[in-house]
LUMPADREN-652802 format. One record per residue (C-alpha): residue in one letter; x, y, z. Coordinates in nm, 4 decimals. Layout:
<nodes>
+---+----------+----------+----------+
: r :     east :    north :       up :
+---+----------+----------+----------+
: A :        X :        Y :        Z :
...
+---+----------+----------+----------+
</nodes>
This chain:
<nodes>
+---+----------+----------+----------+
: r :     east :    north :       up :
+---+----------+----------+----------+
: M :  18.7061 :  31.0053 :  12.2788 :
: K :  18.7774 :  30.7132 :  12.0521 :
: S :  18.8929 :  30.5253 :  12.2961 :
: E :  18.6207 :  30.5049 :  12.5659 :
: R :  18.3746 :  30.4451 :  12.2710 :
: L :  18.6429 :  30.1629 :  12.2155 :
: L :  18.6297 :  30.0758 :  12.5563 :
: I :  18.2383 :  30.0942 :  12.5573 :
: W :  18.1502 :  29.8476 :  12.3018 :
: L :  18.4468 :  29.6130 :  12.4491 :
: G :  18.2785 :  29.6534 :  12.7936 :
: F :  17.8900 :  29.5832 :  12.6534 :
: A :  18.0609 :  29.2529 :  12.4139 :
: L :  18.2113 :  29.1353 :  12.7714 :
: I :  17.8967 :  29.1071 :  12.9917 :
: S :  17.6645 :  28.9863 :  12.7050 :
: T :  17.9303 :  28.6998 :  12.6435 :
: V :  17.9904 :  28.6243 :  12.9932 :
: W :  17.6979 :  28.6228 :  13.1374 :
: G :  17.6293 :  28.4113 :  12.8991 :
: T :  17.8273 :  28.1663 :  12.9698 :
: T :  17.8036 :  28.2030 :  13.3729 :
: W :  17.4677 :  27.9389 :  13.2961 :
: L :  17.6618 :  27.6510 :  13.2160 :
: A :  17.8766 :  27.7513 :  13.5046 :
: I :  17.6494 :  27.7671 :  13.8175 :
: R :  17.4681 :  27.4016 :  13.6059 :
: I :  17.8195 :  27.2242 :  13.7081 :
: G :  17.8243 :  27.4065 :  14.0535 :
: L :  17.4855 :  27.3071 :  14.1650 :
: E :  17.6326 :  26.9349 :  14.1135 :
: S :  17.7733 :  26.9192 :  14.4226 :
: I :  17.7135 :  27.2527 :  14.5987 :
: P :  17.3407 :  27.3726 :  14.7437 :
: P :  17.2233 :  27.6765 :  14.4932 :
: F :  17.1931 :  27.9202 :  14.7724 :
: Y :  17.5187 :  27.8047 :  14.9759 :
: A :  17.6905 :  27.8520 :  14.6045 :
: A :  17.5225 :  28.1518 :  14.5676 :
: S :  17.6352 :  28.3679 :  14.8894 :
: I :  18.0236 :  28.2222 :  14.8256 :
: R :  18.0313 :  28.3400 :  14.5123 :
: C :  17.9264 :  28.6955 :  14.5906 :
: L :  18.1486 :  28.6900 :  14.9367 :
: L :  18.4557 :  28.5633 :  14.6757 :
: A :  18.3929 :  28.8399 :  14.4515 :
: A :  18.4126 :  29.1295 :  14.7503 :
: V :  18.7094 :  28.9789 :  14.8955 :
: V :  18.8705 :  29.0285 :  14.5328 :
: L :  18.6910 :  29.4112 :  14.5497 :
: Y :  18.8003 :  29.5256 :  14.8216 :
: A :  19.1677 :  29.3542 :  14.7773 :
: L :  19.0878 :  29.6373 :  14.4541 :
: L :  19.0143 :  29.9124 :  14.6149 :
: R :  19.2461 :  29.9290 :  14.8824 :
: F :  19.5641 :  29.8279 :  14.6461 :
: T :  19.3840 :  30.1435 :  14.3815 :
: G :  19.3790 :  30.3636 :  14.6819 :
: G :  18.9607 :  30.3795 :  14.6400 :
: R :  18.7158 :  30.5554 :  14.8274 :
: I :  18.3829 :  30.4179 :  14.9602 :
: P :  18.1834 :  30.6547 :  14.9979 :
: A :  17.9659 :  30.6374 :  15.3717 :
: T :  17.7052 :  30.8855 :  15.2702 :
: R :  17.3280 :  30.8385 :  15.3633 :
: L :  17.2659 :  30.8491 :  14.9837 :
: A :  17.5859 :  30.6105 :  14.8891 :
: W :  17.4171 :  30.3671 :  15.1568 :
: R :  17.0580 :  30.3482 :  14.9758 :
: V :  17.2922 :  30.3024 :  14.6486 :
: Y :  17.4343 :  29.9695 :  14.8339 :
: L :  17.1129 :  29.8706 :  14.9467 :
: A :  16.9890 :  29.8794 :  14.5889 :
: L :  17.2522 :  29.6959 :  14.4858 :
: G :  17.2944 :  29.4154 :  14.7248 :
: V :  16.9790 :  29.3880 :  14.8398 :
: L :  16.7935 :  29.4036 :  14.5053 :
: T :  16.9932 :  29.3129 :  14.2794 :
: I :  17.1643 :  29.0564 :  14.4357 :
: A :  17.0266 :  28.9027 :  14.7293 :
: I :  16.6695 :  28.8787 :  14.6698 :
: P :  16.6759 :  28.7972 :  14.2935 :
: F :  16.8907 :  28.5187 :  14.3632 :
: A :  16.7085 :  28.3458 :  14.6068 :
: L :  16.3638 :  28.3658 :  14.3732 :
: I :  16.5528 :  28.2531 :  14.0322 :
: Y :  16.7189 :  28.0053 :  14.2606 :
: W :  16.3871 :  27.9179 :  14.3885 :
: G :  16.2035 :  27.9787 :  14.1156 :
: Q :  16.4104 :  27.7339 :  13.8836 :
: R :  16.3105 :  27.4548 :  14.0479 :
: Y :  15.9470 :  27.4510 :  13.9579 :
: I :  15.9956 :  27.5537 :  13.5674 :
: P :  16.2766 :  27.4556 :  13.2921 :
: T :  16.5570 :  27.7011 :  13.2001 :
: G :  16.3760 :  27.8142 :  12.9020 :
: L :  16.1109 :  27.9604 :  13.0419 :
: S :  16.3376 :  28.1598 :  13.2936 :
: S :  16.4698 :  28.2725 :  13.0008 :
: I :  16.1704 :  28.4495 :  12.8325 :
: L :  16.0263 :  28.5375 :  13.1621 :
: F :  16.3687 :  28.7095 :  13.1974 :
: G :  16.3388 :  28.8623 :  12.8664 :
: A :  16.0603 :  29.1206 :  13.0801 :
: F :  16.3728 :  29.2851 :  13.2172 :
: P :  16.4730 :  29.5407 :  12.9245 :
: F :  16.0605 :  29.5644 :  12.9647 :
: W :  16.0454 :  29.7106 :  13.2892 :
: V :  16.3891 :  29.8760 :  13.2479 :
: A :  16.1747 :  30.1091 :  13.0132 :
: V :  15.9326 :  30.1766 :  13.1846 :
: F :  16.1052 :  30.3143 :  13.4743 :
: S :  16.4062 :  30.4986 :  13.3229 :
: H :  16.0921 :  30.6599 :  13.1269 :
: L :  15.9178 :  30.7451 :  13.4856 :
: M :  16.2289 :  30.8209 :  13.6583 :
: L :  16.4760 :  30.9652 :  13.4424 :
: P :  16.4140 :  31.2825 :  13.2267 :
: Q :  16.6837 :  31.1996 :  12.9813 :
: E :  16.6147 :  30.8886 :  12.8960 :
: R :  16.2373 :  30.8923 :  12.7597 :
: L :  16.1258 :  30.5957 :  12.5611 :
: N :  16.1053 :  30.6437 :  12.1647 :
: G :  16.0439 :  30.4164 :  11.8665 :
: F :  16.3712 :  30.3011 :  11.8283 :
: K :  16.4264 :  30.1630 :  12.2075 :
: I :  16.0568 :  30.0522 :  12.1802 :
: A :  16.1199 :  29.8763 :  11.8734 :
: A :  16.4456 :  29.7173 :  12.0249 :
: V :  16.3005 :  29.5335 :  12.3198 :
: I :  16.0333 :  29.3709 :  12.1766 :
: L :  16.2021 :  29.2520 :  11.9048 :
: G :  16.4773 :  29.1389 :  12.1246 :
: F :  16.2295 :  28.9593 :  12.3315 :
: A :  16.0605 :  28.7523 :  12.0838 :
: G :  16.3554 :  28.6569 :  11.9308 :
: V :  16.4107 :  28.4985 :  12.3120 :
: V :  16.0298 :  28.3843 :  12.3003 :
: V :  16.1268 :  28.2045 :  11.9470 :
: I :  16.4582 :  28.0561 :  12.0836 :
: F :  16.3396 :  27.8867 :  12.3557 :
: S :  15.9158 :  27.8089 :  12.2838 :
: A :  16.0002 :  27.4672 :  12.2768 :
: D :  16.0815 :  27.4500 :  12.6102 :
: V :  15.7986 :  27.6511 :  12.7700 :
: Y :  15.5694 :  27.3992 :  12.9641 :
: I :  15.3794 :  27.3876 :  13.3050 :
: S :  15.5020 :  27.1126 :  13.5234 :
: D :  15.2382 :  27.1427 :  13.8365 :
: A :  15.0731 :  27.4319 :  14.0486 :
: N :  15.4469 :  27.5068 :  14.1912 :
: A :  15.5597 :  27.6495 :  13.8439 :
: I :  15.3243 :  27.9370 :  13.8643 :
: L :  15.5031 :  28.0440 :  14.1635 :
: G :  15.8165 :  27.9704 :  14.0308 :
: M :  15.7098 :  28.1969 :  13.7494 :
: M :  15.5714 :  28.4491 :  13.9167 :
: A :  15.9352 :  28.4551 :  14.1564 :
: V :  16.1279 :  28.5151 :  13.8157 :
: M :  15.9669 :  28.8010 :  13.6937 :
: V :  15.9167 :  28.9587 :  14.0506 :
: S :  16.3318 :  28.9286 :  14.0327 :
: T :  16.3446 :  29.1309 :  13.7025 :
: L :  16.1136 :  29.3529 :  13.8259 :
: L :  16.3485 :  29.4231 :  14.1732 :
: Q :  16.6833 :  29.4504 :  13.9432 :
: A :  16.5009 :  29.7023 :  13.6987 :
: V :  16.4209 :  29.9258 :  13.9762 :
: A :  16.7495 :  29.8830 :  14.1181 :
: L :  16.9548 :  29.9127 :  13.7714 :
: I :  16.7411 :  30.3127 :  13.7350 :
: Y :  16.8023 :  30.4097 :  14.1196 :
: V :  17.1726 :  30.3064 :  14.0663 :
: K :  17.1348 :  30.5030 :  13.7501 :
: K :  17.0098 :  30.8351 :  13.9483 :
: Y :  17.1785 :  30.8691 :  14.2362 :
: G :  17.5240 :  30.6486 :  14.1889 :
: Q :  17.7397 :  30.8415 :  13.9659 :
: D :  17.9429 :  30.9305 :  14.2343 :
: V :  18.0663 :  30.5988 :  14.3554 :
: S :  18.2615 :  30.3863 :  14.1724 :
: P :  18.1754 :  30.0701 :  14.0254 :
: T :  18.4335 :  29.9002 :  14.1932 :
: A :  18.3476 :  30.0308 :  14.5509 :
: M :  17.9255 :  30.0188 :  14.4873 :
: N :  17.9830 :  29.6079 :  14.3996 :
: F :  18.2429 :  29.5665 :  14.7496 :
: I :  17.9222 :  29.6754 :  14.9330 :
: G :  17.6801 :  29.5309 :  14.7235 :
: M :  17.8188 :  29.1807 :  14.6752 :
: A :  17.9746 :  29.1538 :  15.0411 :
: M :  17.5802 :  29.2451 :  15.1411 :
: G :  17.4320 :  29.0558 :  14.9244 :
: G :  17.6053 :  28.7532 :  15.0017 :
: T :  17.6019 :  28.7280 :  15.3633 :
: L :  17.2106 :  28.7601 :  15.3095 :
: L :  17.2479 :  28.4495 :  15.1013 :
: L :  17.4701 :  28.2940 :  15.3503 :
: L :  17.2044 :  28.3513 :  15.6169 :
: L :  16.9409 :  28.1977 :  15.3778 :
: S :  17.1064 :  27.8928 :  15.3382 :
: V :  17.1832 :  27.7987 :  15.6867 :
: A :  16.8074 :  27.8507 :  15.7579 :
: L :  16.7828 :  27.6486 :  15.4176 :
: E :  17.0697 :  27.4219 :  15.3354 :
: S :  17.1601 :  27.2882 :  15.6645 :
: G :  17.0815 :  26.9542 :  15.5471 :
: K :  17.2615 :  26.9614 :  15.2493 :
: P :  17.6218 :  26.9664 :  15.2710 :
: A :  17.8617 :  27.0406 :  14.9808 :
: T :  18.0985 :  26.8454 :  14.7870 :
: W :  18.3919 :  27.0278 :  14.7123 :
: S :  18.4879 :  26.8775 :  14.3453 :
: V :  18.7328 :  26.9937 :  14.1412 :
: S :  18.4495 :  27.0750 :  13.8566 :
: G :  18.2547 :  27.2398 :  14.1242 :
: I :  18.5496 :  27.4514 :  14.2568 :
: A :  18.6298 :  27.5876 :  13.9353 :
: S :  18.2665 :  27.7060 :  13.8833 :
: L :  18.2170 :  27.9096 :  14.1919 :
: L :  18.5854 :  28.0486 :  14.0806 :
: Y :  18.4640 :  28.1215 :  13.7552 :
: L :  18.1270 :  28.2746 :  13.8748 :
: S :  18.3240 :  28.5118 :  14.1488 :
: L :  18.6227 :  28.6508 :  13.9120 :
: V :  18.5140 :  28.6763 :  13.5918 :
: G :  18.1056 :  28.6495 :  13.6473 :
: S :  18.0720 :  28.8871 :  13.9252 :
: V :  18.4277 :  29.0942 :  13.9656 :
: L :  18.4617 :  29.1644 :  13.5793 :
: T :  18.1485 :  29.1607 :  13.4744 :
: F :  17.9177 :  29.3724 :  13.7455 :
: V :  18.2456 :  29.6172 :  13.7395 :
: T :  18.2311 :  29.6389 :  13.3860 :
: Y :  17.8389 :  29.6523 :  13.3639 :
: Y :  17.7694 :  29.9816 :  13.6044 :
: W :  18.1121 :  30.1490 :  13.4376 :
: L :  17.8858 :  30.0675 :  13.0836 :
: L :  17.5641 :  30.2429 :  13.3417 :
: K :  17.7397 :  30.5175 :  13.3781 :
: R :  17.8177 :  30.6403 :  13.0183 :
: I :  17.5401 :  30.4379 :  12.8282 :
: E :  17.1298 :  30.4707 :  12.8810 :
: A :  17.0160 :  30.1992 :  13.0921 :
: V :  16.7355 :  30.0658 :  12.8353 :
: Y :  17.0893 :  29.9958 :  12.5923 :
: L :  17.2926 :  29.7866 :  12.8506 :
: S :  16.9508 :  29.5928 :  12.9637 :
: L :  16.9306 :  29.4886 :  12.5910 :
: S :  17.2668 :  29.3057 :  12.6538 :
: S :  16.9820 :  29.0404 :  12.8801 :
: F :  16.8666 :  28.9616 :  12.4967 :
: I :  17.2214 :  28.8024 :  12.4033 :
: N :  17.2964 :  28.6275 :  12.6478 :
: P :  17.0543 :  28.3782 :  12.5899 :
: L :  17.2509 :  28.3360 :  12.2509 :
: V :  17.5950 :  28.2772 :  12.3871 :
: A :  17.4417 :  28.0756 :  12.6306 :
: V :  17.2343 :  27.8237 :  12.3679 :
: A :  17.6227 :  27.8890 :  12.1818 :
: V :  17.8039 :  27.7228 :  12.4535 :
: G :  17.5291 :  27.4129 :  12.5615 :
: A :  17.6110 :  27.2829 :  12.1637 :
: A :  17.9568 :  27.3410 :  12.1959 :
: V :  18.0395 :  27.2079 :  12.5400 :
: L :  17.7385 :  26.9793 :  12.5776 :
: G :  17.6774 :  26.8804 :  12.1994 :
: E :  17.3044 :  27.0143 :  12.2321 :
: R :  17.1127 :  27.0525 :  11.8806 :
: L :  17.0472 :  27.3874 :  11.7565 :
: P :  16.6998 :  27.3558 :  11.6222 :
: P :  16.6309 :  27.6034 :  11.3193 :
: S :  16.4036 :  27.7762 :  11.5586 :
: V :  16.7357 :  27.9278 :  11.7493 :
: F :  16.8270 :  28.0655 :  11.3820 :
: T :  16.5413 :  28.2455 :  11.3650 :
: G :  16.4900 :  28.4272 :  11.7025 :
: A :  16.8747 :  28.4992 :  11.7070 :
: A :  16.8424 :  28.6730 :  11.3931 :
: L :  16.5286 :  28.8749 :  11.5526 :
: V :  16.7316 :  28.9687 :  11.8730 :
: L :  17.0410 :  29.0941 :  11.6475 :
: L :  16.7569 :  29.2495 :  11.4492 :
: G :  16.6916 :  29.4562 :  11.7272 :
: M :  17.0118 :  29.5382 :  11.8686 :
: L :  17.0671 :  29.6841 :  11.5143 :
: I :  16.7372 :  29.9031 :  11.5249 :
: A :  16.8887 :  30.0234 :  11.8640 :
: N :  17.2198 :  30.0892 :  11.7104 :
: G :  17.0996 :  30.2948 :  11.4204 :
: K :  16.9943 :  30.6151 :  11.5378 :
: A :  16.9847 :  30.6723 :  11.9694 :
: L :  17.3193 :  30.3868 :  12.0827 :
: Y :  17.4960 :  30.5240 :  11.7602 :
: A :  17.4211 :  30.9288 :  11.8443 :
: K :  17.5331 :  30.8486 :  12.2105 :
: I :  17.8600 :  30.7008 :  12.1618 :
: F :  17.9499 :  30.8454 :  11.8225 :
: R :  17.8646 :  31.2366 :  11.8545 :
+---+----------+----------+----------+
</nodes>
């Protein structure tokens, strides 16, 4: 239906845009709140809102063995461990390098979807889109790539492992989570991931109290309500309707939005490489849409 096609495009634009702004929100929040604690509060607050939505709409929370496997994949492999690895890894490597390393996510998604989803095999359009998108991110952040010390290698490995785990979880949810609503799976996933992150905060951040500034609270509210509730529900709604590889390409657009927001809010300068990289990313999106995604949505 045309109405659903429009919602698919709007949903893709939403997650691409909002998750591009969360980097700035996270940076603002970390000025006054320890990272693991901030991440745990973000997830737990999102879980409360999602539970309220389920109660209001009369939504069902499946309790089958398969459903709990989906919840574990989301809560542990998408939220708890990756959040911990990324927050820890970014202590030792620059944000630009993190963005490039996270560009491996669509590669992993492409590989695992090819292996685990017979109906979503790799083709030339997917490969070209992933390569061009990754090349664009590398060009954008090439000037920010440097290794400060030996710990940077561990930081790089942490980010790479997080992309691998998230890709595995995404394909697992795609394959086995069709009977679980996005709201239900994100409620359990956020509650589970937030609890594990809170335990990690208690273990590692007990001597680092939070300062509840207006900017810190605003950051948490934005990340919880917009960056988690709205976007995660939309993301897994989209996963039921488009191929996983195409959905993962949104991770190439997030850095473009992050750079634009940094320029608009923080007055950061945009070097020519940003525009070159953006052109490569958009070219990759065009190729992806050229046949396969277009046929999927407009058939």
